C-alpha positions, -999 to 999 in steps of 0.1 A, spaced: 132 918 562 151 905 587 167 874 560 183 904 538 208 914 574 220 878 568 248 868 545 238 865 510 251 826 510 229 820 542 198 834 533 184 801 506 201 783 541 173 799 565 148 797 541 151 762 530 140 757 573 112 778 575 94 765 540 103 727 558 82 746 594 58 762 571 47 736 555 42 719 577 24 744 605 1 752 569 -11 714 574 -25 716 606 -40 749 608 -50 753 569 -64 724 567 -86 712 536 -123 706 543 -131 669 548 -94 664 559 -85 645 590 -72 653 619 -54 613 605 -49 628 578 -33 658 584 -16 633 607 -1 609 582 8 640 558 34 654 584 49 622 587 53 616 545 68 654 550 91 632 571 95 600 550 105 627 522 126 642 539 141 615 546 143 597 515 164 631 501 186 626 531 194 592 517 201 606 479 161 603 470 158 639 451 121 650 469 96 662 439 82 694 467 110 719 460 109 730 493 118 697 504 145 701 481 157 730 496 158 720 532 178 683 522 202 710 502 208 728 532 208 701 559 233 682 536 256 712 522 256 728 563 258 686 575 222 701 601 213 669 621 186 653 602 173 642 637 164 676 641 141 676 618 129 650 629 123 661 661 101 691 646 71 672 626 70 646 658 70 674 681 43 697 652 26 654 654 23 663 691 12 702 690 -17 693 661 -31 663 685 -37 679 718 -66 699 717 -64 720 750 -36 732 770 -51 725 811 -25 760 818 -2 784 798 33 768 812 16 732 794 14 753 762 47 766 767 64 731 775 51 722 738 57 757 726 98 747 735 101 717 722 83 726 690 110 756 691 142 738 709 146 719 674 143 752 651 168 776 680 189 744 671 194 743 632 190 780 629 222 784 655 237 759 639 229 772 599 246 807 617 273 795 633 266 805 666 284 788 691 277 806 723 250 801 750 240 842 749 236 833 716 212 800 714 193 817 735 182 847 722 178 826 689 153 801 710 133 832 729 132 846 693 115 811 677 94 810 715 82 843 705 74 840 673 55 809 679 34 822 705 22 850 678 9 829 655 -5 811 677 -26 840 693 -28 843 656 -40 818 647 -74 815 674 -96 826 658 -96 797 632 -80 774 663 -117 778 678 -138 769 648 -117 740 645 -127 732 684 -91 735 691 -83 758 716 -42 762 729 -47 785 755 -66 773 788 -96 799 798 -82 797 829 -50 817 821 -71 834 787 -84 856 820 
């Protein structure tokens, strides 16, 4: 619903960015039975490589990647931000436990930084206050996602929140 408040010409680009990241999240949090962590990491890296190939004018077969590549090209978004996002999602996925909420928070900031920069660029928000607000919203959204997925994560042997901090 919030996307409907954006100008019509920007909505597809925000959808493209969200879809790019959502696919990564689904690879992590909803793996297919029998898929190993290594398989998931390889799939995320293949996703990144397909994006990079699309940026080099090789049309991706996946429609979500097509949308992300189109947005990155049309809006001249920094390709490295997408690469950083994938790298951060891989790190998030291969870390099975965070010792403290502070260490989890550091990872959340690393994951949401490329997202918030991409959104700031996409929305042409250059002032520091707006950029900080987008970063904070992205961090809050990421934490909500992790809390929402906590039961599934625990079943997979992953606990993003330390027991001490949860108490």
